[in-house]
C-alpha positions in Angstrom: -35.0 -2.3 7.9 -34.1 -5.2 10.3 -30.6 -5.8 11.8 -29.7 -9.2 13.2 -26.4 -9.9 14.8 -25.5 -13.4 13.6 -22.2 -13.5 15.9 -19.4 -11.3 16.9 -18.2 -10.8 13.4 -21.3 -10.9 11.1 -24.4 -8.9 11.0 -27.5 -9.5 8.7 -29.4 -6.6 7.3 -32.9 -7.1 5.9 -34.4 -4.2 3.9 -37.4 -3.7 1.8 -38.0 -0.8 -0.6 -41.4 -0.2 -2.2 -41.9 0.2 -5.8 -43.2 3.6 -5.1 -40.1 4.6 -3.1 -37.8 3.2 -6.1 -40.0 5.2 -8.6 -39.6 8.3 -6.5 -35.9 7.9 -6.3 -35.6 7.5 -10.1 -37.5 10.7 -10.5 -35.3 12.5 -8.3 -32.2 11.4 -10.1 -33.7 12.0 -13.5 -34.5 15.8 -12.4 -30.8 15.9 -11.0 -29.3 14.7 -14.2 -31.6 16.6 -16.5 -29.9 19.9 -15.3 -26.6 18.9 -17.0 -27.8 17.0 -19.9 -27.7 18.2 -23.6 -30.3 16.4 -25.8 -31.3 17.3 -29.3 -34.4 19.4 -29.4 -34.0 20.9 -25.8 -31.7 23.7 -24.5 -29.2 22.5 -21.9 -30.7 22.4 -18.5 -34.1 22.5 -20.0 -34.6 18.8 -20.7 -37.8 17.4 -18.9 -37.2 14.7 -16.5 -39.9 12.5 -18.2 -37.6 12.6 -21.4 -34.6 11.6 -19.3 -36.7 8.8 -17.8 -37.8 7.5 -21.1 -34.2 7.6 -22.7 -32.2 6.2 -19.7 -34.9 4.3 -17.7 -32.5 1.3 -17.0 -29.5 3.3 -16.0 -31.7 5.5 -13.8 -33.2 2.5 -12.0 -29.7 0.8 -11.5 -28.4 4.3 -10.1 -31.5 4.5 -7.8 -31.1 1.0 -6.5 -27.2 1.7 -5.8 -28.0 5.0 -3.9 -30.7 3.2 -1.8 -28.5 0.2 -1.0 -25.7 2.6 0.1 -28.0 4.4 2.4 -29.2 1.0 3.7 -25.8 0.0 4.5 -24.9 3.6 6.0 -27.9 3.5 8.3 -27.5 -0.1 9.4 -23.8 0.6 10.5 -24.9 3.7 12.3 -27.7 1.8 14.2 -25.3 -1.1 14.9 -22.6 1.3 16.0 -20.1 0.0 13.5 -17.1 2.0 12.8 -15.6 -0.1 10.1 -16.5 -3.1 8.0 -14.3 -5.8 6.7 -14.2 -6.6 2.9 -17.2 -6.5 0.7 -20.9 -7.2 1.8 -22.4 -10.5 0.9 -25.8 -10.4 -0.7 -27.6 -13.4 0.4 -30.9 -12.5 -1.2 -31.6 -9.8 -3.9 -35.1 -9.7 -5.3 -36.5 -6.9 -7.7 -40.0 -7.3 -9.0 -43.2 -5.2 -9.4 -43.6 -4.7 -5.7 -40.1 -3.1 -5.3 -36.8 -4.3 -3.9 -36.0 -6.8 -1.3 -32.6 -7.6 0.1 -30.6 -9.6 2.7 -27.0 -8.4 3.2 -24.3 -9.7 5.6 -21.5 -7.2 6.6 -18.6 -8.4 8.4 -16.3 -6.7 11.1 -13.0 -7.5 12.3 -13.2 -9.9 15.2 -12.2 -9.2 18.7 -9.8 -11.9 19.9 -8.8 -12.6 23.4 -5.3 -13.9 23.2 -4.5 -14.0 26.8 -2.1 -16.7 27.6 -0.6 -16.9 24.0 3.1 -17.0 25.4 2.2 -20.2 27.5 1.3 -21.9 24.2 4.7 -21.5 22.4 6.1 -25.2 22.1 9.3 -26.0 23.8 12.1 -27.6 21.6 15.7 -28.8 22.0 18.2 -26.4 20.6 19.9 -28.2 17.7 23.7 -28.9 18.2 26.3 -27.9 15.7 29.2 -30.3 15.8 33.0 -29.5 15.4 33.0 -31.8 12.3 30.0 -29.9 10.7 31.9 -26.7 11.2 35.2 -28.2 9.8 33.2 -29.7 6.8 31.6 -26.3 6.1 35.0 -24.5 6.3 36.3 -26.9 3.6 33.2 -26.2 1.5 33.9 -22.5 1.8 37.5 -23.0 0.9 36.5 -24.9 -2.1 34.2 -22.3 -3.1 37.1 -19.9 -3.1 39.2 -22.2 -5.1 41.1 -20.6 -8.2 42.5 -22.4 -11.3 46.1 -22.2 -12.5 47.8 -23.7 -15.4 49.9 -26.9 -14.5 53.8 -26.4 -15.1 54.7 -29.9 -15.8 53.4 -31.9 -18.7 51.1 -34.8 -17.6 47.8 -36.6 -18.6 44.4 -35.0 -17.7 43.1 -36.4 -14.4 39.9 -36.3 -12.4 39.3 -33.0 -10.7 41.4 -31.1 -13.2 40.0 -28.3 -15.3 40.4 -29.0 -19.0 40.5 -26.2 -21.5 39.0 -27.7 -24.6 37.8 -27.0 -28.1 35.0 -29.2 -29.2 32.7 -29.8 -32.2 29.7 -32.1 -32.0 28.3 -34.1 -34.9 25.1 -36.0 -35.5 25.1 -38.3 -38.6 28.3 -36.5 -39.7 26.7 -33.0 -39.6 27.8 -30.4 -37.0 24.8 -29.2 -34.9 24.0 -25.8 -33.5 25.1 -25.3 -30.0 27.4 -28.3 -30.1 30.7 -26.6 -30.2 33.0 -24.1 -28.3 36.5 -22.9 -28.2 38.5 -22.6 -24.9 35.9 -23.9 -22.7 36.8 -24.7 -19.2 35.4 -28.0 -17.9 36.1 -29.3 -14.6 36.4 -33.2 -15.0 34.1 -35.2 -12.6 31.7 -32.3 -12.2 29.1 -34.0 -14.3 28.2 -30.9 -15.9 28.4 -32.4 -19.5 26.1 -35.2 -20.7 26.8 -39.0 -20.2 30.5 -40.0 -19.7 31.9 -37.1 -21.8 34.2 -36.1 -19.1 35.5 -39.5 -18.3 36.3 -40.0 -21.7 38.8 -37.1 -21.7 40.8 -38.5 -18.7 44.3 -39.4 -19.9 44.5 -36.8 -22.9 47.7 -34.6 -23.0 47.8 -30.9 -23.9 47.4 -30.5 -27.6 45.8 -33.9 -28.2 42.7 -34.4 -30.2 40.3 -37.3 -29.5 36.9 -38.5 -31.0 34.5 -39.5 -28.4 30.9 -40.8 -28.6 28.1 -39.7 -26.2 24.4 -40.6 -26.3 21.9 -38.2 -25.1 19.1 -39.2 -22.7 15.8 -39.9 -24.0 14.3 -37.1 -22.0 16.9 -34.5 -22.9 15.4 -31.0 -23.1 16.6 -30.4 -26.7 14.3 -32.1 -29.1 16.8 -32.6 -31.7 19.3 -34.4 -29.3 16.9 -36.7 -27.4 18.3 -40.3 -27.4 20.9 -39.3 -30.3 24.2 -40.9 -30.4 26.6 -38.0 -30.8 30.3 -37.8 -31.8 32.5 -35.1 -30.4 35.9 -34.1 -31.8 37.8 -32.7 -28.7 41.1 -30.9 -28.6 42.7 -30.4 -25.2 44.2 -26.9 -25.2 45.4 -26.9 -21.7 45.2 -28.3 -18.2 44.5 -26.2 -15.2 44.3 -27.5 -11.6 42.1 -26.0 -8.8 44.1 -24.3 -6.0 42.0 -24.3 -2.9 42.9 -21.6 -0.3 44.0 -22.7 3.1 41.4 -22.6 6.0 43.2 -19.6 7.8 42.7 -16.1 8.9 43.2 -14.8 5.3 40.2 -17.0 4.2 38.3 -15.4 7.2 39.0 -11.9 6.0 37.9 -12.8 2.4 34.5 -14.4 3.7 33.5 -12.0 6.3 34.9 -8.9 4.5 36.8 -7.4 7.4 40.5 -7.0 7.9 40.4 -7.5 11.7 38.9 -11.1 11.9 40.6 -14.2 12.4 39.8 -17.9 11.7 38.2 -18.3 15.2 35.8 -15.5 14.0 35.0 -17.5 10.8 34.3 -20.6 12.9 31.8 -18.5 15.0 30.3 -17.2 11.9 29.9 -20.7 10.3 28.5 -22.0 13.6 25.9 -19.5 13.7 24.9 -19.9 10.2 24.8 -23.7 10.5 22.5 -23.3 13.7 20.3 -20.7 11.9 19.9 -23.2 9.2 18.9 -26.1 11.6 16.5 -23.8 13.5 14.8 -22.8 10.1 14.5 -26.6 9.3 13.0 -27.3 12.7 10.6 -24.3 12.4 9.5 -25.3 8.9 9.1 -29.0 9.7 7.4 -28.8 13.0 7.3 -25.7 15.1 5.4 -23.4 12.6 2.4 -25.8 12.1 2.4 -26.7 15.8 2.1 -23.1 16.8 -0.6 -22.3 14.3 -2.6 -25.5 15.2 -2.2 -24.8 19.0 -3.3 -21.2 18.5 -6.3 -22.1 16.3 -7.5 -24.7 18.8 -7.1 -22.4 21.8 -8.5 -19.2 20.7 -12.1 -19.6 19.5 -14.1 -16.8 17.7 -16.4 -16.1 14.9 -14.8 -15.5 11.6 -16.0 -12.8 9.2 -18.1 -14.5 6.5 -17.0 -12.9 3.5 -13.4 -13.3 4.3 -14.1 -17.0 4.9 -16.0 -17.3 1.5 -13.0 -16.0 -0.1 -10.6 -18.4 1.5 -13.1 -21.3 0.6 -13.0 -20.2 -3.1 -9.2 -20.0 -3.0 -8.6 -23.5 -1.5 -11.5 -25.0 -3.8 -9.7 -23.6 -6.8 -6.4 -25.0 -5.6 -7.9 -28.3 -5.0 -9.6 -28.3 -8.4 -6.3 -27.9 -10.0 -5.2 -31.2 -8.6 -8.2 -33.0 -10.2 -7.9 -35.3 -13.3 -9.3 -33.9 -16.5 -12.2 -36.3 -16.1 -12.8 -35.2 -12.4 -12.8 -31.5 -13.5 -15.1 -31.9 -16.4 -17.7 -33.6 -13.9 -17.4 -30.6 -11.5 -17.6 -27.9 -14.0 -21.3 -26.6 -14.3 -22.5 -29.1 -11.8 -23.7 -26.9 -8.8 -24.0 -29.9 -6.4 -20.5 -31.0 -7.3 -19.1 -27.5 -6.8 -20.9 -27.2 -3.4 -19.3 -30.6 -2.5 -15.7 -29.2 -3.5 -16.3 -26.1 -1.6 -17.6 -28.0 1.6 -14.6 -30.3 1.5 -12.2 -27.3 2.1 -14.5 -25.3 4.6 -12.8 -26.6 7.9 -9.2 -25.8 6.4 -10.5 -22.4 5.2 -12.0 -21.5 8.7 -8.7 -22.6 10.3 -6.7 -20.6 7.9 -8.9 -17.5 8.4 -8.7 -17.9 12.0 -4.9 -18.2 12.0 -4.4 -15.1 10.1 -6.5 -13.1 12.6 -4.8 -14.7 15.6 -1.4 -13.8 14.1 -2.4 -10.4 13.5 -3.5 -9.9 17.0 -0.4 -11.4 18.6 1.9 -9.4 16.3 0.3 -6.2 17.5 0.7 -7.3 21.1 4.4 -8.0 20.4 5.0 -4.9 18.2 6.0 -7.1 15.3 5.6 -5.6 12.0 7.0 -5.6 8.3 7.3 -2.2 6.6 7.1 -1.9 2.8 10.9 -1.3 2.5 11.6 -4.6 4.3 9.0 -6.3 2.0 10.5 -5.2 -1.1 14.0 -6.0 0.0 13.0 -9.6 0.5 11.3 -9.8 -2.9 14.4 -8.2 -4.5 16.8 -10.4 -2.8 14.9 -13.6 -3.6 14.3 -12.6 -7.2 18.1 -12.2 -7.7 18.8 -15.5 -6.1 16.3 -17.4 -8.4 17.7 -15.6 -11.5 14.4 -13.4 -11.9 14.1 -9.7 -12.6 13.0 -8.1 -9.4 10.9 -5.5 -11.0 8.9 -8.2 -13.0 8.3 -10.2 -9.9 7.1 -7.1 -7.8 4.8 -6.1 -10.7 3.4 -9.7 -10.8 2.8 -9.6 -7.0 1.1 -6.1 -7.2 -1.0 -7.0 -10.4 -2.4 -10.1 -8.7 -2.9 -8.6 -5.2 -0.4 -10.9 -3.6 1.4 -8.3 -1.5 -0.8 -8.6 1.4 -0.5 -12.3 1.8 3.2 -12.1 1.3 3.6 -9.4 3.9 1.2 -11.5 6.3 3.6 -14.5 5.7 6.7 -12.5 6.7 4.9 -11.0 9.7 4.0 -14.4 10.8 7.6 -15.9 10.4 9.0 -12.8 12.2 6.6 -13.1 15.1 7.0 -16.9 15.6 10.9 -16.4 15.5 10.6 -13.8 18.3 8.1 -16.0 20.4 10.5 -19.1 19.9 13.4 -16.9 20.9 15.7 -17.7 17.9 17.5 -14.3 18.0 18.5 -15.1 21.6 19.7 -18.5 20.7 21.7 -17.1 17.7 23.0 -14.0 19.6 23.5 -14.9 23.3 26.1 -12.4 23.8 24.0 -9.5 22.3 21.1 -10.6 24.5 23.2 -10.5 27.7 24.6 -7.1 26.8 21.1 -5.8 26.4 20.1 -7.1 29.8 23.1 -5.5 31.4 22.5 -2.2 29.7 18.9 -2.3 31.1 19.9 -2.8 34.7 
């Protein structure tokens, strides 16, 4: 056996096993298995090894090869003083013939990265400002979101901004169509929630009035039976409601924050912080995140584990293949040269991606930043609900497709970078100052 250290992360093992050694191992396994075998014509435990070899020759040879390869790897790790390998070994050569077995295997270990000076690489940035107008606009939006609807007391025509309570039936070529009718439906006029100029045609109607309106559905409408169709609706206005927007005051603050001892000033501070958080997140996603990753990858150079790199190349190549046209994809499929070209085209990106993962992991450990499973599942649960999905189905999908580690690493990355950039200090300056005072 030969052991060659390719670099700090990869070791090549060359081993040759003679045909005699393989046959000897097959004999040993045959004898071992014969003790527990039951074959017609022989008592249990009395089956000759030669019979077992004749009946299960291929299976015994495979088992012998597996045992020998495990021993080769075990001995190589001991000789190279490797405590733990990373991922699965890569078989660069596997040759079995009448002379025996010849293999070349690459095993990888986690790289040691010198991250000294990483704090000096954190990019500087101007803290975004939140104007008084932005705060006032957001307070108005919050008030509108808390609006209620009440029946108007006086008799008047329907206006833009009112909530019309309507019964309606839709007809195509004189026939009512499925899903085109409702009773007591509340429609905000001007919300554009109904197709075409449906809402505009209701303006001016009075309570109790019935009107026929015509609407043409768009050519790209999702329902096949309605695409591009001219449709007549018989609409009866059952009532008119108007939106009542609450005042921007202490009561609104209590309703939004959920506490009885808060004031409008507290709500303003809350809104200001949330607007600032949003601007920081936008700045992070648009510039700071990529800038930090690129700087770290450029600064910290180390050998990447070959097996992890090959997996990432496969991943990026598959992603790129999905963007190819049908003709381009057909040209690549089954063409080794084209496949190699595709994989080579993403190699540099794959190297940077793998390097970034190990760098983030190393710096996160230095900063004691981690994401536990409870935090991971909470995020999945919340985001699932926000997107209208079943959290348990989303979790099952992530687990089934082994996406949890990547998701967790992404969360660690964002949490780490947020810490390095000092976002919490910006968002909670008072708390930061109190912490400093307590530590003195």
